[in-house]
C-alpha positions as CSV (number, residue, x, y, z in Angstrom):
1,M,149.0,93.2,4.7
2,S,150.2,89.7,5.2
3,I,150.8,87.0,2.9
4,K,149.5,83.6,3.5
5,A,150.2,80.6,2.4
6,F,148.2,76.5,3.0
7,V,151.2,74.3,3.4
8,L,149.9,70.5,2.1
9,I,152.2,68.1,4.3
10,V,152.6,64.2,4.1
11,V,154.1,62.8,7.4
12,D,154.9,59.4,8.3
13,P,152.7,58.1,10.0
14,A,154.5,56.9,13.2
15,K,155.9,60.7,13.4
16,T,152.8,63.0,12.6
17,I,152.3,64.0,16.4
18,D,155.9,65.0,16.6
19,V,155.8,67.1,13.6
20,F,152.5,68.6,14.3
21,N,154.3,69.9,17.6
22,K,157.2,71.0,15.5
23,L,155.0,72.7,13.4
24,R,153.1,74.5,16.4
25,A,156.1,76.0,17.0
26,V,157.5,78.2,14.2
27,Q,157.7,81.4,13.9
28,G,155.7,82.2,10.7
29,I,153.4,79.6,11.0
30,S,149.8,80.8,12.4
31,E,147.9,77.7,12.5
32,V,148.8,73.7,12.3
33,Y,145.8,71.2,11.4
34,Q,145.5,67.3,11.4
35,V,143.7,66.2,8.4
36,M,142.0,63.3,6.9
37,G,143.0,62.4,3.1
38,P,145.9,62.5,1.0
39,Y,147.7,65.1,3.4
40,D,148.4,64.4,6.7
41,I,148.7,67.9,8.2
42,V,148.1,71.5,7.2
43,A,150.1,74.3,8.1
44,V,149.3,78.0,7.4
45,I,152.2,80.5,6.9
46,D,151.4,83.9,7.9
47,V,154.1,86.5,7.0
48,P,154.9,89.8,5.9
49,T,155.8,89.6,2.1
50,L,155.7,87.2,-0.5
51,T,159.3,86.4,0.0
52,D,159.4,85.4,3.4
53,V,157.2,82.1,2.2
54,P,160.5,80.3,1.0
55,A,162.1,80.8,4.0
56,V,159.9,79.3,6.3
57,I,159.4,76.5,4.0
58,S,162.5,75.7,3.3
59,R,164.1,76.4,6.9
60,H,161.5,75.4,9.0
61,I,158.8,72.9,7.5
62,R,160.6,70.9,5.1
63,V,163.9,70.2,7.7
64,V,161.3,68.6,10.0
65,D,162.1,64.8,10.4
66,G,159.2,63.0,9.4
67,I,158.2,65.2,6.4
68,E,158.1,63.4,3.1
69,S,156.6,65.8,0.9
70,T,155.0,69.3,0.6
71,T,152.6,71.2,-1.4
72,T,152.2,74.6,-0.7
73,C,149.5,77.6,-2.0
74,V,149.9,80.5,-1.8
75,T,146.9,83.1,-1.8
76,F,146.8,86.3,-3.4
77,P,147.3,89.8,-1.7
78,E,143.7,90.7,-0.6
79,G,143.5,93.4,-2.7
80,N,143.9,91.8,-6.0
81,S,141.3,89.2,-5.7
82,S,138.2,89.2,-8.3
């Protein structure tokens, strides 16, 4: 079983492509999308445990030049949904 988290990212418009490409290369990120709306990029984190999520965010996402803010939505483990 793995944990998924959706990271909603606001990016400096001049750096969107650079941020997108850097996030695609991060271990622990399984998908990256450019989107329209209040966020510019959505990254999907897919890691073995919940404790792995903060490390990916703090060490590999928030440090990317051009990222202005992030909002993270962590999914419930698959066996515990209603």
